[in-house]
C-alpha positions in Angstrom: 1.2 9.7 13.8 -1.8 7.4 14.0 -4.7 7.7 11.5 -7.8 5.7 10.8 -7.6 3.1 8.0 -10.2 4.5 5.6 -9.8 1.6 3.2 -10.5 -1.0 5.9 -13.5 1.0 7.1 -15.0 1.1 3.5 -14.3 -2.6 3.0 -16.0 -3.6 6.2 -19.0 -1.4 5.3 -19.3 -3.2 2.0 -18.6 0.1 0.1 -16.6 -0.1 -3.2 -13.0 0.9 -3.1 -10.5 2.1 -5.7 -6.9 1.1 -5.6 -4.0 1.0 -8.1 -0.5 -0.4 -8.3 2.2 2.1 -7.6 4.9 0.8 -9.9 7.1 3.9 -9.9 9.7 4.2 -7.2 8.9 7.9 -6.8 7.5 9.8 -3.8 5.9 12.2 -6.3 3.8 9.4 -7.7 2.8 8.4 -4.2 1.7 12.0 -3.4 -0.4 12.0 -6.6 -2.3 8.8 -5.8 -4.5 10.4 -3.0 -5.0 13.5 -5.1 -6.8 11.6 -7.9 -9.0 9.7 -5.4 -7.5 6.3 -4.8 -8.4 4.6 -1.5 -5.3 2.3 -1.7 -1.9 2.2 -3.3 -0.4 -1.2 -3.9 3.3 -1.1 -3.4 4.9 -4.2 -5.0 8.1 -5.3 -3.3 8.4 -8.5 -5.2 8.1 -7.7 -9.0 8.9 -4.1 -9.4 11.9 -1.7 -8.8 10.7 -0.9 -5.3 12.7 -2.3 -2.4 12.1 -2.0 1.4 13.9 1.4 1.8 12.1 2.9 -1.2 8.8 1.6 0.1 9.2 3.5 3.4 9.8 6.7 1.4 6.6 6.0 -0.6 4.7 5.4 2.5 6.0 8.6 4.1 4.7 10.5 1.1 1.1 9.7 1.9 0.8 10.2 5.7 -1.8 13.0 5.8 -4.1 11.4 3.3 -6.8 8.7 3.5 -5.0 6.5 1.0 -3.8 3.3 2.5 -0.6 1.7 1.4 -1.0 -2.0 0.5 2.2 -4.2 0.3 2.9 -7.2 -1.9 6.0 -9.1 -0.9 7.5 -12.6 -1.1 7.7 -14.6 2.1 9.8 -17.7 2.7 9.0 -19.7 5.8 10.8 -22.9 6.7 12.1 -23.4 3.2 8.6 -23.0 1.8 7.8 -20.3 -0.6 4.5 -18.4 -0.4 4.0 -15.7 -3.0 2.6 -13.1 -3.3 1.1 -12.2 0.1 -0.9 -9.0 0.4 -1.0 -7.3 3.8 -3.2 -4.3 4.5 -1.7 -1.9 7.0 -3.3 -2.2 10.4 -5.7 0.5 11.5 -9.1 1.2 13.0 
């Protein structure tokens, strides 16, 4: 299901945005983030207890909301370490 990226739209318009780190590996916490008004939820795959499989569960907990998941992960390319990299999910 495709939805517009409300966070990206606000950033491009120069509007302020509110995001927070989602440090709990809990879909319930991911469901609460949009209810309290966050535009983005930062899911940390590098420093916290969240792994790839848990992150997909967290992302599935927010599909019908305007809150955009933002991932932080560690990338190693050709034996070089780049950390942390933030990638905003693609959207409109």
